[in-house]
N, C-alpha and C positions, 0 to 999 in steps of 0.2 A: 762185649756186653756194655750197654749204656746204663750208668747209675745216675739217678737224679736225686738231688737233695730234698729232704723233707722240709716243711715249713719251720720246724724247730731248728734245723741246721742252717737255715738261710740267714744272711745278714739283713739288717733293716732295709737296705736297698734291694736285696734279693726278694724279700717278702713283698715290697712295693711293686717291683717289676712283675712278679708272678700275679699279684692281685690285679694290676692294670691289664696284663695280658688276658686274664680271665674276663675282665669287664668288656674287652673289645674282641673277645673270641679269637685270640692270636696264640698260635703255638710258638715255641722257641724258633722253629724253622721260619715261620712267617715273619716274626719280628726281625730275625737276622736278615731276611731278604729286604725288609723295609729300610734297615739302617746300613745295608751293604757290608755285612761282616759275616763271619762263619757262625754256625750254630754253636760250635765249641766256645767261641768268645762269649756268647750270651750265657752259656752255662757257667763260665768262669765269673761273669759279673754277678750272677745270682748266688753263686756259692761263696763269693768274696775272695776268690783266688786272684782276681784282677780288678783294677779300677778302670772305669771308662775314661778316656781322654776328655778334655773339655768339649771338643767338637763332637765326639761320640755321644757324650751326655746330652748335647743339644739335639742330636738326631733321635736319641731315645725319647726325649721329651716330646718332640714333634710326632714321632710314630705312635706314642702312647697317649696323645692328646692331653698332656698335662696343661692345666689352665695357664694362661699367659702370666697372670700375677703370681703364680707359684713356681714358674720355671727357673727363675734365678736361684731360689733355694734348692730346688731339685738338683740343678747342675752343681751347686756348691757342695751339697752333701754327697752326690754321686762321686765326686772327685776325692772324698776323704778315704784315707786308708781304713780297712775294715776294723782294725783295733781302735781307731779313733771315732768310729761311727756307732759304737755300741750304745751310746746315749745321745746321738745327734738327731735333731729334728729333720725329718724327711718330708718334702713337699707332698701333701696329700695324705700323710699318715695321721694317726690319732695323736692328740696333744700329749698323751702319756709317754710317748717315746721321743723326747726332745733333748738330745745331747748337745755338747759343746762343739764349736767349730774347730777345724784343724788348720794348720799353716799350709799354704799352697805355694810351691816354689815358682810356678809359672805365672807370668802376668796374663790376664784375660784379654783376648783381642776385643777391641772396641767395635769392630764391624765384622761381618761374615766374609770369608774368603770367596772371591768369585774367580772362576777359571783356575788355571794352573794344574789341571788334572794330570797332564802328561809329565810336567816337571815334578809333581808330587810323587807320581809312580816311579819316576827315575831315581829320585832321592831315596825313596823307600827301598828300592832294589839295591842301590849302592850300600846303604847303611845296614840293611837287615839281611837280604839274601846273599849279597856278595861280601858282607862284613868288612867294608872299607872303613878304615879307622879315621881317615881325614878327608872330608869332602868340603870343598870351597864353592860356595854359591856366589858367582861373580856376575856383575851387571852394572849398568850405569846408575848413578844416583837417581832416586825417584822411580826406579823400575819395579819396586815391590819386593826386594830381597828380604827385608825385615819381616814383612807380613807373612811371606811364605815360610821363612825359617821358624817363626812362632807357631804357625800352623803345624809344621813338621814336628816341633817339640811336643805339642799337645797330642798329635796323632800317633807318635811313636813312643810316647812315655810309657805306655803299658807293655812295650816290648823289651824294656830294660828293668832288671830287678830293682834298681835304685831310681828309676824314673828318668826325668829329663830336667835340665836346668838351663835357663835362658839368661845370658849376661849381656847387657848393653854396654859397649865400650865407648859410646859416643862422647862421654864426659872425661874419659881417661886421657891424660896428657902425656903419659910416658908408659913404657912397657912394664916398669916396676909396679904399676898399679893393678895389673891384671891378676896376679895371685890373690890379692885381697878382694877383688871384685868377685872372683870365683868362690872364694870362701864365704862371702856374705850371701851369695845366692844359695849356697848349700846350708846356710843357717849356722855357720861357725865363725870364729874369729881367729885369725893368725896371731899368735903371741909367742914370746920366748926369744932367745938369743940367736937362733939359727936363721939363715936367709929365708925370705918368703918363698923362693923357688923350691928350697929343700922341704919346707913345711907343706908346700903344694904336693910334692911327691908323696909325703905321708898321708895327706888328705885324700888324694885320688887313687893311690895305689890299690886300695881295697874296694874301690867303688866300681860299680857296673852301671853306667848311665850314659845318656846322650847329653853332651855338653855343647850348647849353642853359644858361640861368641859372635856378637853382632857389631857391625861397623868397625872393621879391623884395619881399613885402608890407611887412615891417618897415622896409625902407629907404625906402619911399614915406612911411611915417609919420614917419621920422626927418628926411628932407629930400627931400620929394617932387619939388620942382622940379629939384634937382640930379640925382636918380636918373633922371628922365624925360629931362633934357637929355643925359645920357650915352648913353642908349639911342638917342635921336634922332641923336646924333653918329655912332654905329656904323652906323645905317641909312643915313645920308647919305654917309659917307666910306669905308665898306667894302662896295662894291656886290655882292660875291659871298658875303657872309656872311648867312646866314639865322638869325634869332633865334627860339628857342622859350623863352618865359619862363613860369614857374609862379608864381602869386600868388593870394592870396585877393581881391585888388583889381585892377581893370583900370588900365592906365596912362593912358588917355584921350589917346592919340596918334592923329593922323589916319591913319597907316600901319598901325595896329594892327588885327589880326583876332582876334576873340574865339572861344574854344571853351569852353563851360561844361561842367563835369564834375559829374554828379550821382551818386547812389548806384547800386549794381549792382542789376539786376532780380532779384526773387525768384521771379517767376512762371515756371512750367515751360512749355516749348513742346513741341508734338507734331509729329513728323515720321513720317508713316506710322503704324506701330504703336509706334514708340519715343517715350517721354516723356523729354525732356531737361530736367534740373533747371535753374533759373535760375542766372545767374552768381554771385549772392550765396550761394546754397546751395552751389554748387561750391567757392567760396572758403572757406566755413565748414568744409566737409567736409575739404578739403585741409589747412587749418591744424589742425583737430582731430586729424587723423592724425599730425601732427608730435609731439603730446604723448601721443596714445593710438593707437598703430599699428593696433589692431584696430577702430577706430571705423568705422562704415559707415552710410550712409543707408538706413534700412529703413522699411517701412510703419508700424512701431510708433513711430518717432521723427520721421517726415517732417513731421508737423503741427507738432511742437514746434520743429524746425529752421526751418521756414518762419516760425513766429511770431517766433523770434529775429531772422531777417533782416528781417521786417516792422517789428519794434520799432526796429531799428537803421537802418531805411530804406536798407539796402544800403550803409552806410558801411563801407569796407574796414577801417579801423583798428578800428572797433567790433566788426566780425566777428572780426578776429584776436584782440582782447582777450577776447571771449566764448569763442572756441574754445580759448583757453589753459586754460579750466576743464574741458575735456572729460574729462580724466583723473580728476577728482574728482566731478563732478556729471553728472546726466543732462541731456539737452537741455531737458526740461520744467523742471527745477530752475534751469537757467541762465536760461531765459526769465522765470521767476518772480522771480529775483533782479534781473534788468535792470529789470523793472517796479517793483520795490521800491525800488531805490536806484541813483543814478548812480555812486556810489563803488564799486560792485561791479566795474566794468570798469577794473581797475588793475594787471594783471599783465603788463605789457609786458616784452620782453627787455631785458637790461641794456645791450645795445649801442644801443638806440633812443634818439633825442634825448629830453631831459627833457620837452619839450612833447608827446611822443607816448607817454608811459608810462602815461597814463590818459586817459579822455575828459574828466575834470575838468581835467586839465592842458591838454588841447587847447582847451577852452572858456575857461580862464583866459588862455591865450595870445591867443586871439581878443579877449577882453574888454580886455586891456591895449592892444591896437592901436586901440581906439575912442577917440573924443573924449569929453570930459566930457558934452557935450550928448547924444551917442549913448548913453552909459552911463546917463543919466537917463531917456531915452525908451524904449530897447529893452526893458527888463524889462516895461514895461506891455503890450507886444505879446504877451507870453507868456500872457495871460489868454484869448487867442483859441484855439479848438479847431477844427481842420479848415480853417484858413486864414481870410483876412479880405479885405475890399475896402478901397479907399483911404478911402471915406467913413467906415467904421466905425473904421478906425485913427485918423482925425482926431478923430472924436467921442469915442471911448473913451480913447485914449492920448495925444491931442494931437499926433499925428505930422504933420509937414508933408510936402509932396510932395518937397522937397529932402532931407529926412531919410530918407525911404523910398528915394529914389534912391541916397543914399550907402550905405545898408545893403545894397542890391542889388549895388552896385559892389564891396562888400567880401565878397560871397558869404555874408552872414549871412541875408538874406532871399532867398527863391526866388520867382520869378514864374511863375504858371500862367495861361496864356491859353486861352480857348475862344471859339467863335463861337456867338452866339445864332441863332435861326431868322431873325431880321431881317438877319443878316449882320454885326451890330455885334460888336466885340471885347469880351469880358468878362475883365477883368484882376483876378486875385486874388494874394495874397501868402501865404507860409507860412514857418514855422520848422521846423527839424529837431526831432522829438519830444523827443530827449534834451537838446538845447539849451534847449528850453522848460523842462525840469525845472531846469536850471542857472539860467535867468533868473528863474524863480519864486522861487528862493532869494534872488536879488539884490533882487527886488521886496519880499520879506518883510523883508530887512535894511534897506531904505529906508523901511519902515513904511507902504507904500502898498497892500498887498494888498486890504484891505477896501474902500478907496475905489475902486480900479480894478475890482474884481469887481462892485461895485454899479453903477458906470457901464456896465459890460458888460451886466449883467442888465437895466437900464433901457433901454438901446439896443435890445436884441433883443426885449424885451416891446413896445416901441413899434412895431418892425418887424412883429411878429406881429399886432398890433392893426390896423395898416394893411392887412395882407394879409387879415385876416378880413372887412373891409368890402368888399374888391374880389375875393374869390375866386370869386364867382359873377357877376363883371362880364365886360367884353370881353376882359380879359387873364387869365383864370383860369390858363391854362398858364404864363404868365410869372410869376405870383405863386407857383404851385406849384414852379416851377424855383428861384425865389429861396429859398424856405423849405427845399427839399431841399438846396440848396447850403450853407445855413447850419445843417444838421442838427447838426453838432458843437457849434456855439456855442449853439444852442437847448437841446440836452440839458445843456450845462454850466450855462446860466442856470437851467434847471429844477432841476438838482442843487443849485446854490448856494442858490436861494430856498426849495425845498421839502425835499429830502433833508437838506441841512445846516441847514435852518431859519433861514436868515439874513434872509429877508423873505418870509414866507408870503403876505402880501397881494399882493405883486408876483407871486409864484408862481401864485396863483389866477388873476390876470389873464392871465398868460402861458399857462397850461394851457387856459383857456377860449378864448383867441384862437387857439390851435393846433388846436382841436377840428375845425374844418372841414378843415384840412390832413390830419389823421389820417384823417378820414372819406373824403375824396376819394382819398387815397393808398393806401387799403386797409390802413392800419396801425392796425387796430381794437383789438387787444390792447394795444399800446403806449399808444394814446390812453386806453383804459379805465383802465389802471393809473395813469397820471399824473393823470388827472382824479379818480379816487378819492382819491389822496393829497392833491390840492389841496383837494377838498371836505371832507376830514377835518379841515382846519385851522380854528381858531376865528376866522374872518374875517367881519365883518359888512359886506359890500359887495354889496348886492342885484344890481346889474347883472352884476358879475363872477361871482357865484354862479349867477345865472340862465343866463348863457352857458355856464358849465361844466356845469351840470345837463343842459341840452338836448344839449350835445355828448356827454356821457356816455351819455345815452339813445340817441343815434344810433349810437354804437359798440356798445352792448349790443344794439340792434335788429339790426345787421349780424351780430353774433355769436349771434343767435337766443336771446338772454336777454330774452325779451319782458316778463316780469314786472318786472325791474329797469328796462327801458326805459320802461315806462308810468309807474312811480313817479317816475322822473327828469323825464319830460315834464310830469306833473301838478304836481310841485313847482316846476319851472321856469316853467310857465305862471302859477302863483300869484305868483311874484316879478315876472314881466314886467307882470302886471296891477297889482301894487303900485306899480311905478315908472311905469306908464302908457306903456310902450314898445310902440307899435302894431306896429312891424316885428317885434319879438321875439314878440309874441302871435300874429301871423299865421304866422310861421315855425314856432312850436311847434304850432299847430293843424295845419299841413301835416304835421309829423312824426307827430302823433297819428293823422291820417288814414292815412298810409302804414302805420303799425303795425297799425291795425285791419284794413286790407286784407290784410296778411300773415297775420293771424289768422283771416281769412275772415268778419269782422264787417262786411259791406258797408254795412249801414244806418248803423252808427256811423261808419264811414269816410267815408260821404257827408256826414254832418252836420259832421264836423270839417273836411273839405276845402271844403265850401261856406262855412263860417265863415271859413276862411283866404282864400278867393277874394274874399269880400265886403270884408274888411279891406284886402287888397292893392288892390282897385279903389278903395276910399275914399281911400287915400293916394297913388294914382297910380303905384304901383310896377309897371311893365309886366313886368319880369322876374318878379316874384312872381306876377302874374296868369298869365303863360305857364307858369310852373313848376307852379302848382296845376292849371291846365287839363291839363297833361301827366299829372299824377298821377290826375286824374279819368278821363281817357281810358284810361290803363293799367288802372285799376280796372274800367272797363266792358269792356275786352278780356278781362280775367280771368274776368268773369262771363258772357261770350258776348253781351253787348249791344252789337253792333258798330255799330248805328245811332247810339246815343248816343255811343259812343266816337269815331265819325267827326266828330260835331258838335263835341265838345270839341277834338279835334285840328285840325280845320279852322280853329278860332280860334287855337289855340296856335302852329301852325307859322308863319303870317305874322308873328306877334309875335316869335317867335324869330329869324326871318330878318331882321326889321327891326332887332333889337338887335345883329346882327352874325353873319356866317356862321361856321360851324365852332365853334359853342358846344355844350357838352355837353347843354344843354337841348334844342337842336335834334335832337341825336342821339337823345335820349329820345323826342321826338315821332316821329321817323322809325321807330324800332323799334316803337312802339305802333301807328302807322299801318300799318306792314308786317304786323303781326299781324292787323290788321283786314282788309286786302285779301287776305291769305293765307287767312283763314277764308272769304272770299267766292270763293275759287278763282283769284285773280289771282296765280299763282305767280311769273311773270317780274317783275311790278311789285314784288312783295314782296321778291324777291331784290335788286333795285336799291335799294330803300329800306334794307334791312339792310346792304348793302355800303357805302352812303354813311354810315350811322351808325357802322359799324365803322371807317371811315377817320377820322372825327372823333374817336372815342374813342381810337384809336391815336395820333393827333397830340397829344391831351391827356394821354396816358399814364394813361388811366382804365381800369385793368385789369378792374374789375367790369363796366364798360360793354362792354369788348372781349369778355368772356366772354358777356354777355347777347346781344350781336350774333351771336356764333358759334352759340349755341343756337338763336336764331331762324333763322339760315341753315341749320342742321341740319334744323329742322322743314320749311323750304321745300324743301330738297334731298330729304328723305324723301318729301314729297308729289310731287316731280318724279321719283321713283323713281331718284334718283342716290344709292345707298347709300354708295358710296365717298366722295363729297364729304361726306355726312352724318357718316361715321366721322371724317374729318379734323377737321371742325368740333367734334365732340363730344370728340375727344382734346384739342384746345386748351382746351375748357371745363373738362375734368377737371383739366388742369394748373394753370389759373389759379385755379379755385375751391378746389383743394387748397391752393395757396399762400396764398390769402386766408382759408382755414378757413371758407368760407361754406357752411354746411350746406344751406340751401335751394337754392342753385344746384347743389350736388352731387347732391341728390335729383332735381331736375328733369332734370339731365343723364342720370342713370341711368334715369329713366323713358323718355326718348327712345331710349336704347340698347336697351331691351327690344324696342321696335318694329323697330329695325335688325336685331337678332338674329333676330327672327321672319321678317323679309323674306329673310334668308339661310338659312332653314330650320334655324337653331340653336335648336330648340325647347326642348331641355333647359335651356340657359343662359338663354333668355328667360323660361321659367317660374320658375326659381330667382330671377332678378333681379326679376321682377314681385312675387314674395312679399316680397323684401327691401325693395322700394320701398314697398309697402303698410305694412310694419311700421315703416320709418323715418319715413314721414309721420305715423304715430300717435305715435312716440317723440319727434319733434322739433316736433310741431304744425305740420307743413308742409302748405300747401294748394296743389294744382296748379290751373292755370287750366282753364277749360272746354275750350279747344283741346287742352291736354295730357291732360285726362281723356278726351276723345273718342278721342285716339290710343291711350290705354291700353285703352279699352273695345274698340276694333277689334282690338288686339293680342290681348286675352284671348279674343275671339270666334274668332280664328284658332287660338289654342292649343287651345281646346275642340273645334275641328273636327279637329285632327290628333292630339291626345293622348287616350288613354283617361282618363276622369274620375278614376280612382284614381291614375293616374300624375301627372296634372296637380296634384291635391291634394297628393300626396307631395312633388313638386318645389317647390311654393309654400311648403309648411311648412318644407322645408329652407332655402329662401331667407329665411323669417321669422326663422330662428335666426342669420342673419348679422348681425354688427354693422356699423357704417359702414365701418371699414377693410377688412373682408372683402368687403363689397359693392363697394367701390371697386376692390379687386384683381380681382374678377370682371369689373367694367366695363372695366378696363384690358385684360384678355384679349380682350374683344369689340372694343375699339378697335383693338388690334393685329392683329385678323383671324385 
């Protein structure tokens, strides 16, 4: 049975809550829902059995529409203990009930907390549900530990009989000052002859409260053993005291539970039709409005604000410092200044601690807390971009495992874990981007920049060369993932060696070694640009130049720059012959054959491919043999010689399977064989082969292969008269080939779309697109396969049957006037149905 208090039994706050609820027609249940608490909690507030926390009082004032000029008094009185409120003035109450104010232990936050919902829930679960006695909130300086801890003190004060106390230790110089600081926060003074620690036992032994100790890290550096011993003493001798400690470094006590605090999220979330900005953006906007009241997040400045939040990696202090410039600069200008100089962020409020008045002050404070050994090693880690692995930290910076662990404990290094397909953990480390800037200055002051940058470039060039040799082996996907993960470091090494010109010979080696990665990953323009820069350097290293030339030719081939591709292949072939590298010669012949096939020069393609096949057989390279057989089979498919295609593929597929399942080469064989059996009318078998190829390409993240499999599936579905499935596959083709900027793939996709349109009686669109495809094939020297040409011929026959000759000619000429973007727009309309 529910028992409700009468007005006579209610406290002054209770009477006011009840009156305001009545004014706004709110039940206890409705009020509880508005302030996100239980109905029982509202009943406790009204009966005086509990006091609302500071933030709960704010929520109540908001929900009950307390006038703005009365809210401060409402919150102050709501926080009083019931016995102290018997004569306290309550906002909105009659003047006859004006009592005296009570002492409040907790400092009031100056600003509302934004974000941290997940961290707040975790801290509440640890301290309340799981009854953890010691929780350490760890994170870098400026990440918002103090603000969150103060929020938790207010939020959880009602859950402890004696409330919560917040003690800032920022000014404490030694551990012996902690007992006195705790006593003062509890409103008492330690006196007498006994030791302060013993008096603390007596003070806390009977207390049941949440004790928040803020800024603990510098005491660990000053006298770590004594600091930890004192905390262990409180845990052991004050069984009803729960400790929440903020620190950049963990305590390493057995009873300790850790909660790591990172930056606020900048990414927006979507709920239904609403797009909710990330917490970092919301914090920036809120602080910007404090100095520029008319500031608003708009479509015009949203990208720049997001860039600010990304540059600062969601660090609350950095966001507040950046927002302080909103009255003078645009968001775009602020972002540019942040990128230009760390010292830009230095306009903190006068009341802020010195260590929080600029990001440089934050980092200098962190630097002073490090040991000499850490100060020697840490700046070396700043040369890494995008994180690093333990092995690279050891090789480049000389960092030991224990040093890395120490920096993690001090919240300087962040740990990022992921799981590989094998289930193994992949552990990497990273630094905050602005801390990197600070540390690079320290590295320069130590005179080590050139030495460490060179070690970094050598390490990643060696890694890329290892990958080059294995990227067509059993673990192609693994090496691709490795290089993708190190993208930031590889680009930095390319920049240092080539753009900055610090070691162009090393840069040529690196660019050549990355050529296969760029080719397989569809990053053809990026690869082309780096390889051109590398080859423009006056470096006389035949092997490195040959590798880079052939790699550049592959990128140019993929980008339909056939003339440049052939020149690179011919020059690379001459260098491989000069150094007598049979593998290089065979690979270059393979590329020349593929290029000739693309140009429709089948006789020339056959000569080059047969030369490649013979060399691979001579040196016993089974992968090379199978790959060349694949290319020969694909060429025969394009010419419609399905008998020869089957013979090549029948030899290639067993070799590929023997080399290891789920290889990209096997997927190539399956696609080519699928085209062969499709041409022979075996639609179901062809679909099975294409789907297996698609699965392999997806697992290997080979987007070009994925698109090729989809276009083959579209052809099969079209032959099976499943136009809806064909549209879906062609839509995926358009998306991937557009992203890759692969013109030949786009034209082939548009060609199949003409047939789909004709099947759906969209004759006008089909005729226009047919004209566009014919013109694009001429413009880009694109050659359709015999199967695709047969589809086109049948489609044109259908159009000639249903459209008057003059109409068909007019529509085709209209299509011929379309450029590639216009043709793609028409194709997308057909895909969308």
